N, C-alpha and C positions, 0 to 999 in steps of 0.2 A: 181343672177344665175352661179356662175362661172361656166365651159364649164367640169370640169371632176364633181360638185355635177349633174352634170347634166348626164353624164353620168351611174354615183353612183345607181342617180335614177330610169334609167332606163336598169340597168344590174336587180334591186330590185325588178321593177314591172313585169320585162321577169320573173323571180326565179321563183315569188311568183303564176305567171302565171301556170309556169311549174309544181309546186308542187302541184297546185292548180287544176290541170288535172289528175295526178295521186291518189290523196289524196278524189276529190271529189265520182267517182262511187265506190271506196270500203267505206268512210261515207255512202254514200246511200243505200248500199246493209245491210250494220249495220245497218243502223235506220230502214229498209223495215222493218229488220227481227223481228216477234213477240217473246218475252221470253216464252210463250208455245209452239210454232212453234222450236224456237230451243234446249226445251227441250226435249223434244218428240225424236227434231231428232238425240240427243249426246247421249240419248240411246237408241234405235235405232239398233239393232245388226248387218243390212247389212252396215252401215258408219261405224260403226268402226271396225268392219271385212277392211274393205276399206280401211280406212286409218290408219291403222297397218299397210296393206301389202305394202301402200303403203310407207310410212316409213321404217318399212325395207329391202325393195327390195333395196329399195335408197341406202340405207346407203349400204350394204351389195355391193350391184355392185359401187358405187366409192369405197367402200374400197377396193376391191378385185382388181380394175386397176388398182387400185392409185398404187402396186406394180411391175409391168411393167410405166403404164407411169411418175414414177417420172425421174428414173434411162434414161427414154426418152427424159426427157427433158431439162435430166445435157446433156445427147450427145448431144443434139438442140444446145444448150449456148458453150459447148467448142469445140465440135469437129466439122474440117471442115469435112460435109459429101456429097460425092457429091450430085448435086443437089435436094441443099438441100433449094431453096424458091418452088422447087415441094413439097419437101412432105413437108412445111409450108402451104402449097395451099390444100393438099391432107386431113389435118391435120385440117384446118377449112371448110371443102367442107361438117359434116356435119351441120353448125350452118346456112348456106344458105339455103340448101334443100329442100322445101316442104317436113313437115315431115312424111306426106299420104307414098312419093316418098320412105324417108328413110325405115319407117315401108316397105315398099312391095317391094326393098333391101331386107332388113332384114331378111325376110321371104321365098323369093327362097333359103336364104343359113342358112337358119337352119329347114326348113321343110322336113322334112323325103327322097325328091328328096337331098336336099343341100348336101353341103360338112359337114357340123358341126351335119345337120340332121342329117343327114347317121351314122357319128360316136356314135351322143348320140343316138340313135336307136342301134346298138347294147351296151349299156346299158341300154336298157331297157328305155329309158330317151328322151317325148314327148315334144319339147321344144313350143311348138304351146299349148298355153293356158295352159303354167304354169309358175310359178315363175321364176328360169332361164330365160325364152321367154324373160321373160319380163322386168328380168333385163339387158339380153341383148340391147333390146333396151332401156332401160331409160340411160345407158353408151353409145351407139352410136348415142344418138345427143346432149349428155352432155360431152366425153368427153376430147374436145377440152381447156374447160377454165381451165380442169386442166391441161395439158400441158399447153399451154400459159403461167396459170399463177407459175407453176414451173419452167419455161424455165427464164419468167425475172426475176423469184428469185434467178435463178444461175447465168444471168449472170449479175445481182448486188452486185456477193460478188468481189470482187479483188482477180484477179488468182492471184500477187502475195502472199498472204498466204498460196493456197494450191502449188506453186511451192517453197517453203518456207521446208512446210513440204515434199514434196519430195524429197526432197535436205540434207531432215536430216534424212532419210533416211523412213521413215513414207510409206509407201504403197497407192498406188491407191483405195483402196478397205478403210482405214484406213481412209485418206482424206478425201470422199467424207461423212464417219458419223463421222465424228466429226470436220471437215471446214463446207464442201460444205453445207451434208445437215442443222445442225441450220441454217448457218446465213442465208439459205433460205429458214428456215419454217416457216416466216410468213405468204412471198406469197403463200407458197404450201398449208398452212391452209386454205387460201382465197380460196384459188384453188378447194382444197378442199369439201368447206360450198357451193361453186357457182357450181360445178359437182352436190351436192346431190342433192339442191333447184332444178334443172336446172332437174332434173332424175324426181323426187318428182311433177314435174308441167306437166312429158310429157302425150301427150291427143295418138297426130296424131299416131308415129311409137305405140304404146302399145295397144292404139285398135287394127292394124292392128296384129297384132302379140295374142295378145290374148282381147278377148272383156271378159269373165271368165275366172278368176279369175276375178272379177273386181277391178280396181287399184279407186283412192279417185275419179281422174278429169272426167273414164270414167265413173262413177254411175253418175257422178253431172248431164255428158252430159246424161247418160239413164235416169236420172228423167226428167230434161226439156224437154226430145223430148219424152219423158210421158207423162209429168200431166203439164209443164206448169210455168214459173218463179214463183211461188210462191213456187210450191215443193220443187225446185233446190234448190231456195238461203240460207236455213237454212244448207243445206248440207258444200255450199262455202264456210261459212260463221266460218262453226265449222274445217274445211279443213286449213281455211286462219289461225287461232287462233292454232291449235296444231302446223302448221306448223313455226309459230313463234315463240314458245316456243322451238321445236328445232332449228331455226338457232339459237336464243340466246342464249342457251346454247353454244350451238358449240364455239360462239365466244367470249363468257367467258370464256371456257377451251380455246380457243386460245391466251387472255389474258395473264390468270394465265399463262401459261407458256412462255409468251412473259418476265409476270414480273420476274416471276423465272433464268432466262439465262440472266435482269439483275441485277438479285441482286447475281448470279453467278458469275458473269464475273465483280463485283465490287471487292466481296472478292478474286476474286486471283490480280487484282489490288496492 
């Protein structure tokens, strides 16, 4: 056996161990969940409401914040901003912060004594223990995934195409929407999915902002702490299955869009 074969086998074995480490806990959870328990959990109104709340709030947070995050990512990719490395570090900060600390920081901002909280109170809205506050907590910890993915996508777009369009008289806005955005769309979609997934799985920051209404991660923790593993496991399995369905659906939509763009480009050529 030559050195190349030994290295290939070593890589395969190590990769298999890593994959097994990811799959084994999830598979064990599924295998140890009884069918009767699972069906009871699926029919549980509290579980259904928590899963639905988690999904729609995470999607809404991702969708709303994308209107600012995508142009911001384009400016990071194209503009020579002052203290650009510092800005990038600030963007990545929520990823490395302990999420309970992120929740406490955000609570001070959106509570009735905070800047945003006072403004919301004037409109008769209390962001604490409210879906809007949950959305802010989800966005705070997950926004870097969308910004970084979109920035990488815009950086991969050849600048010569944008400059050629500008030289032909196109406005900056038209260049952005007809060249930059379509060519970076795949990376943006990946970032959108990652932000959505990270948001709906968030526990630490969300539980500081709103214990009620309960998102699915908070509900799972509440059932585990109150009743134990056997009671929390079916809810975990149900949430994982629903989350997988949504993620697969978003991926399929992005693939369809990619194929459509390829067909349009082929017809144009």
